[in-house]
VEXDOVEX-629633 format. One record per residue: x, y, z of N, C-alpha, C, CB in turn; residue in one letter. Coordinates in pm, whole numbers, plus 32768, in hexadecimal, padded with zeros to 4 digits. Glycine has a CB too. Example, Ala and Ser with C-alpha at 12.3 -4.5 7.8 and 13.67 -1.06 7.14 Angstrom:
2
85277DC7830C84CE7E3E830C85287EB6830C846B7E418389A 85057F1F82C485577F9682CA850A8003831385807FC4823CS 
END
This chain:
280
F6E7A8A77E8DF68BA87E7E26F662A8EE7DC8F613A8447E63H F611A8C87D67F5EEA9257CFCF597A9977D30F5A5A8DB7C8CE F5B4AA0D7CFEF565AA827D25F4DDAA7F7CDDF5B1AB057D04M F471AA967D28F3EBAA9A7CEEF3CEAB287CBDF380AA6D7D56K F394AB307C45F37CABB27C06F2E9ABC47BE6F3D0ABC07B87T F2BAAC3E7BF5F233AC607BC9F23BACDE7B73F1D3AC757C44V F1F0ACDB7B07F1E5AD4F7AAEF16AAD9D7ADCF1D9AD247A16L F181AE157B0FF114AE667B47F0F5AED87AE8F13AAE9C7BD3L F082AED17AA7F05AAF337A41EFFCAF9A7A7FF016AEEE79C8V F01DB0197A6EEFC5B0857A9DEF6EB0B57A29F018B0FA7AD8L EEF0B0CF7A48EE8FB0F679E1EE3DB16B7A15EE32B07F79B9C EE2BB1D179C1EDDAB24279EBEDF6B2BE7997EDF2B2607A7DG EDA4B32279A9EDB0B39E795DEE2DB3ED7987ED33B3F57971L EE5FB4457930EEC6B4A3795BEE90B4F579D0EEF2B4FF78E5P EEDFB5017A39EEB1B54B7AAEEE6DB4F47B16EE53B5B67A85G EE5EB4727AFAEE1CB4197B5BEE75B3FD7BD4EDF6B3967B18A EEF9B4117BC5EF54B3FA7C35EFA7B37B7C27EF07B3F47CB4G EFBBB34E7BADF004B2CF7B98F097B2DA7BC1EFFCB2A67B05K F0D9B3477B9AF166B3567BBEF178B3677C55F1A2B3CF7B76S F11CB3AE7C94F11FB3BD7D26F10DB3357D68F0B2B4207D55T F0B1B2E77D33F099B2627D6AF114B2097D57F01DB2217D27L F154B2127CE3F1CBB1C17CCAF238B1E07D31F200B1DA7C3BA F24CB2607D4EF2B0B2867DB2F28AB2557E3EF2C3B31D7DB4Q F208B2597E5CF1D9B2287EDEF1F2B1927EEBF142B2467EF0S F1DDB1487E7FF1F7B0B87E80F28CB09E7E9BF1CDB0777DF9I F2E1B0EB7E5AF372B0D97E6EF39AB0F97EFDF3C1B1317E0CK F362B1657F35F385B18D7FBDF351B12A8025F34FB2187FDAE F2D9B0F58010F29BB09E8074F2C1B00B8067F207B0AB806BN F2E2AFDF7FEDF300AF527FD9F392AF397FB7F2A8AF1A7F6BL F3DFAFA47FA8F46BAF977F7EF4C4AF507FE2F4A3B01C7F62G F49CAF4B8060F4EFAF0880C5F4EDAE7180B7F4C1AF308150A F483AE3C807BF475ADA98070F470AD797FE0F3F8AD7B80B8T F477ADD57F82F471ADAE7EF5F4C7AE0E7EA3F3DEADAD7EC1A F4F7ADDD7E35F541AE317DD6F4DAAE737D7BF5ABADDE7D83R F4C1AEF47D8CF45BAF3C7D41F49EAF907CD5F405AF957D9FV F479AF797C5AF4B0AFC47BE8F43CB0057B9EF503AF677B89C F440B0897B8FF3D6B0D37B4BF402B0F17ABCF3B4B1567B96I F3B1B0C77A5CF3C9B0E779CFF35FB14B79A5F3C6B0657974I F387B1CA799DF32BB2347977F332B24878E1F34CB2B879C1S F2C3B237789EF2C1B244780CF2DCB2D477E0F239B21577D5F F2B7B3357834F2D2B3C17813F369B3DC780AF292B41D787BD F3B7B3917857F449B3A37854F484B37E77CDF48AB35078C1D F43AB32F777EF467B30B76F8F42DB36A768FF43FB27976D7F F3B1B39876A8F36DB3EA7644F3A9B4767639F2D9B3F57666L F3C1B4B776AAF3EEB54376A4F476B5537662F3F3B57C772FR F4D9B4FE7681F559B50A763AF54BB4F375A4F5BEB4A77673P F4F3B495757DF4DEB47B74EFF4A1B4F574AAF484B40174DBL F43FB53374ECF3FEB5A974B2F462B61B74A5F386B5D57508E F4B7B62C750BF51AB6967505F582B67A7499F55FB6A6758DA F5ABB5FE7490F60FB5D8742CF5DCB5ED739EF637B546743FQ F55BB5D37389F522B5DC7303F4DEB66272E9F4BFB56C72EDM F4E1B6BB734DF4A3B73E733DF40DB738732CF4DEB78372C7G F3CFB6DC7375F33EB6C8736AF2F7B71A73D6F31AB6307378V F299B76D73ACF24FB7C0740CF1C4B788742AF242B84E73D7A F191B73373CFF10CB6FB73E0F112B66373D3F0A9B7377379H F0A4B62273F8F0A0B59073F4F0BAB55C7366F01AB55D7427F F112B4F9735FF12AB4B372E1F12BB41E72FEF1B0B4E0729FR F0DDB3D472B3F0CDB34572CFF150B2F972C2F066B3097273E F1A4B31E7261F221B2D5724FF27EB2E872C6F267B30271CFD F27FB36172FFF2D2B37B7376F29BB32F73EDF2D9B4137394V F217B33173FBF1D4B2E97468F1F4B2537463F13BB3007462W F1F2B21A73ECF211B18C73DEF2A2B16F7401F1F3B15D734FK F2FDB1C773D8F38AB1B473F9F39FB1BB7490F3E1B21D73B2R F357B21674D0F361B2237562F335B1A375A8F30BB2997593E F2C8B169757AF296B0EF75BAF2F4B07A75A0F207B0CE7588R F32AB0737529F389B008750BF403B0127565F3B4B00E7477E F435B08C7579F4AAB09F75CEF48BB07A7660F4DBB13075C6A F414B0A0768FF3EFB0837719F3E0AFEC772EF36CB0CA773DA F39CAFA976D4F38BAF1876E2F40FAECE76CFF322AEE5767EF F469AF06767FF4EDAEC8766FF538AECC76F4F53FAF107601A F52AAF3A773FF56BAF4077C2F52CAEDB7821F561AFCE77FCQ F4A7AECF781CF463AE6E7873F497ADE17856F3CAAE75785FV F49DADBF77D6F4CBAD3777B3F55DAD2577D8F4B5AD1C771EE F5ADAD8E77CDF638AD8477F5F645AD637889F682AE0577D6G F5F0AD9E78DAF5F1AD80796AF5C3ACF17985F598ADE379B5L F562ACC37936F530AC3B7949F596ABD3791BF4ACAC2878FDL F5E7ABF678BAF64CAB987889F6C0AB8978E9F67FABC57802Q F6CEABE87945F737ABDF79ABF70AAB7B7A15F755AC6A79EAN F737AAFF7A08F703AA937A5CF730AA9E7AECF72EAA0E7A24E F79FAAE07B07F7D3AAE57B8FF7F3AB757BB6F851AA8C7B9DH F78AABC77BC6F7A2AC527BECF7E1AC5B7C76F71FACA17BEAP F830ACC47C8DF870ACD47D0FF807ACE77D7BF8D2AD4B7D0ES F820ACAB7DEDF7C0ACB57E5BF7FAAD097ECAF799AC2A7E8FR F7A2AD4F7F0DF7CAAD9D7F80F768AD807FF0F7CEAE357F60E F79CAD7B806CF747AD6580E2F6F7ACE480D7F6E7ADDB80F5C F72FAC7D8099F6EAABFC8091F670ABFE8039F6C3ABD08119G F66BAC587FD5F5F6AC617F7DF5E2ABDF7F31F606ACD67F1AE F565ABB47F29F542AB407ED9F4D2AB617E78F519AACB7F32E F4AAABDE7E74F43FAC0B7E1CF46EAC7F7DC6F3C2AC327E6DR F43CAC837D4EF459ACF17CF3F3D5AD257CBAF4BAACC47C81Q F3BFADA67CC7F345ADE47C94F36CAE477C27F2F5AE2B7D07I F341AE2B7BADF35AAE857B3DF2DAAED67B26F385AE357ABCL F2E1AF567B43F26BAFAD7B3BF26BAFF47AB4F269B0147BB0V F204AFDE7A64F1F6B01F79E2F19AB09779F2F1BDAFBC7976L F1D8B10D79F1F18FB18A7A08F169B1C77981F1E5B1ED7A5BD F0EBB1B1795BF0B8B1E578DDF020B1ED78E7F0E4B18D7864D EFDFB22D7886EF4CB236788BEF0AB1AE7877EF1AB2987820N EF3CB1607818EF09B0D877FEEE70B0D677FAEF3DB0767869M EE34B13777B5EDA3B14577BEED57B0E77760ED7CB1D177A0Y ED9EB0A57704ED5FB04176AEED84AFB476DEED8AB054761BY ED26AF5A76D1ED40AECD76F0EDB8AE9B769FECC3AE7676D2H EDBEAEC0761EEE2AAE9175C8EEB3AEC175F6EE11AEBD753BG EEBAAF387633EF3AAF6A7664EF71AF1276D3EF2BAFFA7696M EF18AEE07726EF43AE8D7797EF67ADFF776CEED6AE887801R EF36ADD676F8EF51AD4D76CBEFE5AD3576B0EF01AD30764EQ F02EAD9E768CF0BFAD8F7678F101AD6576FBF0FEAE157643R F0D5ADA0776AF10BAD7C77ECF0E1ACEF7814F0DEADE17857A F063ACCD77F7F033AC467815F085ABDF77C9EF9CAC3877F1V F0A3ABFC774AF0F2ABA076F8F17DAB8B7733F0FDABD47669A F1BAABF67766F23EABE977A5F236AB957824F27AAC7377C4L F1CBABAB7872F1BBAB5D78EDF1ABAAC878CCF141AB8F793DA F163AAAB7861F153AA1F7837F1D9A9E77805F0E7AA1377C8R F220AA3577B9F29EAA06777FF302A9DF77EBF2DCAA727724K F308AA2E7857F36AAA1678C0F32EA9D3793CF3ABAA9878E8Y F2AFA9AB7933F26BA96379A0F276A9AF7A24F2A6A8D579B0C F24EAA2C7A22F255AA7E7A9BF1C9AAB07ABDF2B6AAF57A88I F1BEAAF07B31F13EAB257B5BF118ABA27B0DF140AB437BEFG F096ABBA7B03F062AC317ABEEFF3AC6D7B13F02FAC0E7A2EY EFF5ACF17B1EEF8BAD377B67EF78ADC07B28EFADAD427C00C EEFCADEB7B1FEEDCAE707AEAEE95AEC27B55EE84AE667A69C EEC8AF3A7B6EEE88AF967BCBEE46B0057B7CEEF0AFD07C31L EDC2B00E7B88ED76B0767B40ED54B0E67BA0ECF4B03B7B00Y ED8BB15E7B87ED6DB1D37BD7ECF1B2167B9DEDE6B2357BDCL EC82B2037BE1EC02B2397BB5EBF9B2CB7BDFEB8BB1E67BEFD EBFFB3247B7DEC06B3B37B9AEB99B3FF7B4FEC91B3EB7B75C EB4AB4517B94EAE7B4A47B4EEB2CB4FE7AE8EA97B4FA7BB3P EAECB5147A77EB2AB5617A0CEB4EB5EE7A39EACDB5677995L EAF7B6307A85EB15B6BA7AAEEB91B6C07B06EA9EB6F77AF7D EBA4B65C7B5DEC1BB6597BB2EC98B63E7B60EC0BB5EF7C20L EC8DB5E27AFFECFFB5C57AA8ED29B6417A59ECDEB5527A48A ECC7B68C7A26ECE4B70579DAED26B76F7A34EC63B73D799BL ECF6B7797AAFED2FB7DC7B0CEDC0B7BA7B2EECDBB7E17B8DE EDD9B73C7B4DEE62B7137B6FEEBEB71E7AF7EE63B6837BA5R EE8CB6F77A83EEDDB6FB7A0AEF05B78979E7EE92B6BA7996N EEA8B7E879F8EEC4B87579D7EF30B8AF7A30EE44B8C879E3A EF40B8777AA9EFA4B8AB7B07F030B8767AEBEF7CB8877B95A F03EB8197A8CF0C1B7E17A6CF116B8467A1FF0B2B75F7A1BR F199B82F7A24F1F3B88579D7F1E5B86B7941F284B8707A02S F1C8B7EE791CF1B0B7CC788FF12DB7807885F227B7777854T F0BCB7C87887F03AB7847886F019B74577FFEFCDB7E678ABP EFCAB6DC7805EF92B6A0778DEF1FB6FC7760EF60B60C77A6V EF10B71676DFEEA1B76D76B2EE1BB73B76EBEE99B7707616P EDCBB798771DED4DB775775EECF3B7237701ED04B7F3778AA ECF3B7457680EC9FB6FB7621ECC8B6687618ECA5B73B7596A ED4AB64F7627ED7CB5C67623ED4CB579769FEE16B5C3761BV ED50B5BB7712ED22B57A778EEC8EB5587784ED3BB5D67809V EC3FB5B5774FEBAFB59E773FEB97B52976DFEB68B61D770BV EBE2B5267672EBD4B4B97612EBFAB4337650EC2AB4D47596R EC64B43276A0EC8DB3B776E6EC1FB3867743ED0EB3CE7735M EBE2B3E4778BEB79B3BF77E9EB06B37877A3EB45B43B7833A EAE7B3A67729EA7AB36876DEEA9DB2DF76A8EA52B3C0766CG EB1EB2C47699EB49B245765FEB82B1E476C5EBAFB25F75F4R EB92B20F7740EBD5B1BE77A5EB8CB13977BCEBDFB20B7829L EBDAB0CC77BEEBA5B04677D6EBE2B0107857EBC4AFE6775FE EB99B01C78C8EBCFAFEA7948EBE9AF547940EB6EB00979BCP EC4AAF23798AEC66AE937988EBF1AE4379BEECE5AE7479D9P EBC3ADE27970EB52AD8F799DEB65ACFE7973EACFADC57965D EBE3ACD77954EBFDAC4D792CEBF9ABF379A7EC87AC4078E3E EB97AB9879AFEB86AB487A29EBFDAAEF7A4AEB0BAAF37A1CP EC4DAAC979E6ECBDAA6E79FFED3AAAB87A2EECDCAA1F7982A ED38AB3F7A2EEDADAB8D7A53ED92ABD97AD4EDD3ABED79E3L EDF9ABE87B25EDEBAC2C7BA6EDEFACC37B90EE5BABFF7C09I ED8FAD087BCCED87AD9A7BBEED47ADD47C3BED36ADC27B3FA ED60AE557C52ED23AE9B7CC2ECF8AF257C94ED85AEA57D3BA EC83AF4E7CBFEC4EAFD37C9EEC64B02D7D17EBB5AFCC7C78R ECACB09B7D02ECD0B0F57D70EC90B17E7D5AED69B1037D7CL EC65B1BB7DC7EC27B23F7DC0EC95B2A97DBBEBC8B2587E3BD ECA1B2ED7D4AED0CB34F7D37ECFEB3C97D8FED12B37A7CA7A EC8BB3DA7DCFEC77B44E7E26ECBCB43B7EADEBE3B4677E3BR ECE2B3BE7ECEED21B3A17F4FEDB8B3AF7F44ECFCB3147F7FL EDFCB3CC7FB4EE8FB3D27FB2EEC9B34B7F87EEC5B3FA803DP EF38B3507F40EF74B2D67F09EF95B2707F75EFF2B2F87EBBA EFC7B29E7FE7EFF0B2408051EF7CB1ED8086F030B28C80C4D EF02B2208079EE8FB1D580ACEE73B1588059EE13B22F80AEM EEAAB1527FE1EE92B0DF7F8AEEF5B06D7FA1EE98B10B7EFAH EF5CB0857FEFEFC7B0217FFDEF95AF9A802FF031B055805BI EF3EAF918095EF0FAF0C80C1EECAAEBF8051EEAEAF1B8137P EE74AF028003EE30AEBD7F95EE93AE957F29EDC2AF177F59A EEF6AEEA7F10EF5CAECB7EABEFB1AE557ED8EFB5AF467E90I EFD7AE537F57F026ADE47F8AEFDBAD607F7BF04CADFB801ER EF59AD627F96EF07ACE97F88EF01ACBC7EF6EE79AD017FBDD EEEDAD1C7E9BEEE6ACF97E0CEF6BACC27DDBEEBFAD747DB9A EFDAACFC7E0AF05EACCC7DE1F078AC3F7E16F0CBAD2B7E12L F050AC247E90F060AB9D7EC8F016AB377E73F02DAB987F59D EF9BAB5A7E4BEF4DAAFD7DF9EF8EAAE97D70EEBEAB307DE8R EFC3AB557D38F004AB4B7CB5F082AAF57CBCF025ABD67C7FA F0CEAB057D26F149AAB77D35F12DAA237D4BF19BAAED7DA9L F0BCAA067D89F096A97B7DA1F05BA9397D26F033A9727E14M F031A98B7CC3EFF1A9547C4BF032A98C7BCDEF5AA9727C4BS F0B0A9697BB4F0F1A99C7B3AF0A9A96D7ABDF184A96E7B35P F0A9A9C07A56F067A99D79D9F0B7A9317991F057AA19797FL F071A8E17943F0AFA87578F7F0ACA8957862F068A7EF7913Q F10FA8647816F10CA87A7785F08CA8437748F186A8397741P F05AA88776E2EFDDA85C76A4EFE7A7D0766CEFB5A8BC7637L F05FA7A8763EF070A7227604F04CA6B7766AF100A70E75D2A F073A6CD76E9F053A66B7750EFBEA669776EF0A1A68877CFE EF82A6E27772EEF2A6E8778CEEA3A6A7771BEEC4A779779FL EED2A6BE76A1EE8BA687762EEE98A5F07629EEC0A6C375AEQ EF08A5BB765DEF1BA52A765AEEB0A4E276AAEFA6A5057690A EE83A5237718EE1DA4E4776BED95A4DF7725EE10A52E77EFH ED7CA54376D1ECF8A54A7692ECF9A52375FFECC1A5D476A1S ED70A50275CAED79A4E7753AED23A4717511EE08A4CE7512S ED1EA4087565ECD1A3917543EC3DA3B37536ECE6A32275ACS EC09A3FE7597EB7CA4257592EB61A47F7519EB53A46E7614E EBBEA4D874FCEBACA531748AEBADA4E47407EC19A59C7489Q EC04A47F73FEEC0BA42F7384EB89A3E3736EEC81A3CE7389Q EB53A3AA73DBEAD6A36073D0EA65A3BD73A7EAB4A31B7456V EA60A43573E3E9F7A49573C0EA02A4BF732EE9FFA510741BA EA7EA4D572FFEA92A4FA7273EA68A48A7215EB25A51F725BS EA8AA40F723BEA66A39C71E8E9CEA38A71E3EAA8A31C721EL E98EA39F7254E8FCA3937258E8BCA3FB71FCE8C7A3A672E9K E8F2A47371FCE8BEA4DD71A5E8D2A4B77112E905A56471C4H E947A47E70F1E964A4557067E902A3EB7038E9F4A421705AT E8EAA3887090E88DA31D706CE7FEA34F7060E893A2AD70D3L E7DBA3AC70B5E753A3E570B1E73BA4257029E73FA44D7124E E798A4736FFCE78AA4B66F7AE787A4506F08E7FCA51A6F64I E7E4A3EF6F0CE7ECA38B6EA1E76EA3366E9BE866A3316EB4A E73BA30F6F10E6C3A2BA6F11E648A3066EE0E6AAA2846F9ES E641A3866F00E5D2A3D86ECEE5D8A3E46E35E5D6A4656F0FR E652A3EB6DFFE65FA3F36D6EE632A3716D2CE6EFA4126D48R E650A2FF6D6CE623A27E6D36E58BA27B6D31E658A2096D8CV E54CA2A96D9DE4BAA2AB6DA2E481A30D6D3CE489A2D06E2FL E4C0A3836D31E48FA3E86CD3E496A3B66C43E4E0A4696CE2A E4FCA3636C27E50AA32F6B9FE497A2D16B7BE58FA2E56B90A E455A2956BE0E3E6A2386BC7E360A2806BBBE3DFA1D16C36R E358A2FD6BEAE2D7A3406BF3E290A3536B6DE2EAA3C46C34M E2D4A37A6B00E28AA3886A82E248A3066A56E2E7A3B96A14P E28EA2956A6AE256A2126A47E1DEA1F16AA0E2C1A1A46A53F E1EBA20E6B22E17DA1F06B7FE102A2436B5FE1A9A2086C10L E117A2C06B3DE0A6A3186B1DE058A2E36AA5E0D7A3A96B01T E09FA2A86A47E05FA27869CCE01CA1F169DEE0C4A270695CA E04DA19D6A3BE01DA1136A43DFCBA0F16ABFE091A0B86A3DT DFDCA13C6B2CDF95A1176BA8DF03A1416BA0DFD8A1586C23S DEB0A0F46BE4DE20A1116BE7DE02A17C6C4DDDCEA0936C05S DD9AA1CD6C37DD76A2366C97DD5AA1FB6D20DCFBA2856C65P DD8AA23F6D88DD70A2136E10DDCAA1A46E40DCE5A1E76E1CG DE2CA17B6DF0DE82A10D6E1ADEECA1396E7FDEC6A0CF6DA2S DF07A1BA6E88DF6CA1EF6EE4DFF3A1AB6ED1DF3EA1DE6F74N E010A1866E56E08CA13D6E3BE107A1926E5BE08FA10F6DA9L E102A2126E39E174A26A6E55E191A2716EE9E15AA2F56E1FG E128A2786F3BE139A27C6FCCE175A1FA7000E0B4A2987011E E148A1886FC8E17CA1076FF4E211A0F86FD0E12BA0956FB4R E235A1286F59E2C2A1206F31E31AA1796F89E2D1A1486E9DL E2E9A1EF6FA9E338A2496FFEE347A20F708AE2F6A2D57006N E2DEA1CB70BBE2E7A18A713DE34FA11A713AE25EA1517167R E353A0CF70CEE3B7A06570C0E444A0A170BBE39CA0117041A E451A1117078E4D4A1547072E501A17F70FDE4CEA1CE7015R E4A5A1B9714CE4C8A1E571D2E4EDA16F722CE454A234720FR E4A6A100721BE4C5A089726CE550A053724BE45BA01C7255E E574A05571CBE5FAA02971A6E664A08771DCE606A01E710EM E647A10871DCE6A5A1697214E6B8A14F72AAE672A1F971FDM E64AA13572F0E652A1207380E69FA0A173A1E5C7A11973BBA E694A03B734CE6D69FBB7367E7669FB57336E6879F4B7326A E790A01772E8E817A01372ADE882A0247317E826A0807242A E8EA9FD2730EE95F9FE07364E9C0A03F731DE9A39F547383D E9BBA0BE7342EA05A12472F9EA9CA1107302E9E1A1AC732EL EAC9A0CF736CEB59A0BA7379EB8FA05C730EEB7AA0837402T EB35A00E72CFEB609FB17266EB529FED71DAEB129F31726EL EB23A06971D5EB05A0A67153EB5EA11F7135EA73A0CF714DL EBD4A1237173EC2EA193715DEC66A19670D0EC9FA18F71C2A EC7DA1207095ECB4A11A700EEC45A12E6FA7ECFBA0936FF7E EC66A1716F39EC03A18D6ED3EBCBA10E6E94EC3FA1E56E66S EC1FA0A46E87EBEFA0266E4EEB839FE86EA6EC649FC36E3CA EB969FF06F2BEB339FB96F88EAB1A0086F7FEB699FBB7019A EABBA08C6F6FEA42A0DE6F63E9F8A0BE6EE1EA66A1736F68R EA44A0A66E76EA04A0826DF6E9B6A0006E04EA6EA0746D88D E9EF9F9D6E4AE9A99F1E6E61E92A9F346EB2EA069EB96EA8C E9339F8A6F16E8BE9FA76F6AE8519FE86F16E8E5A0036FE1W E876A0456EBEE814A0876E69E7D6A0256E06E853A0FB6E1EL E8259FC46DD5E7EE9F5C6D7EE7869F096DCAE85E9F016D48D E7A49EEB6E48E7449EA16E9AE6C39EF16EAEE7809E7E6F22S E6D39F746EBEE65D9FCA6ECCE60A9FC56E4CE687A05C6EECL E6499FCC6DD8E6009FC56D58E5B59F416D4DE6619FD56CE0R E5F69ED26D74E5B59E4F6D6FE53C9E4B6DCBE6189DE06D95D E54B9E836E43E4DB9E846EA4E4669ED36E6EE5099EBF6F2AT E4829F476E35E4189F9A6DFDE3D39F536D87E450A0226DD0L E4229F0C6D37E3E99EC56CC4E38B9E576CF1E4579E896C6CA E3AC9E136D5DE3569DA76D92E2D19DE26DC1E39D9D5D6E09V E2D89E556E06E25C9E946E39E2079EC26DC4E27D9F0D6E95I E2469EF46D59E1FA9F216CE5E1AE9EAE6CA7E2559F606C7DE 
END
């Protein structure tokens, strides 16, 4: 049968231990799942070397992300990947900082497109520890960049998406039980295309939109009568209040499902004008 896939997104500061965690996942879960690690740095560094870039450039960064996501989608398009040891699961690990909510949305969109599981692992790392680990790397990220990332980092908090918060101070292997649980939940609840989700709520949304349209139109009908009422009504008659109450009662009684067409709404508004004229 079909292999089940989950897109596993790593999130955290440089030096939080994401790459170490990715390798731990492969070593601990590789016997029962096909684990593929897509490291975004593997795309960025060759591009920087090829273009002779010594400092951050947004155009190079964008090209790196496009190349990385293209590889992810290429793996997802392979409907029948080779299996070893009876594997029925595929875990695609996206190793990147992913510190903005918007950065992770690209992965969410792919999970929806291919109806696969999605999970985000956030490595919560104190800034001083991240700076210390990052400085020990052979190619460290500038410390100012790490500090800036820390100030802008948006941990995953989308209630509809599966995520786990991990303490980066602990050894990577200690997180495997929690990761296995999160992956199981993600595999059991693959994301659905937005079109399907919207189909379930489209009727309610249409009714709400129509109600809003009628509310505005009916208020305009009433507002058009106000100059005349101000000039002709007697003091203390509360005529404006009575007309607005009649308008609200008509709104409450309206069958909005029958008023989707503009011609039907025009007839309803004519009825409202007649009702207001009778009260006047």
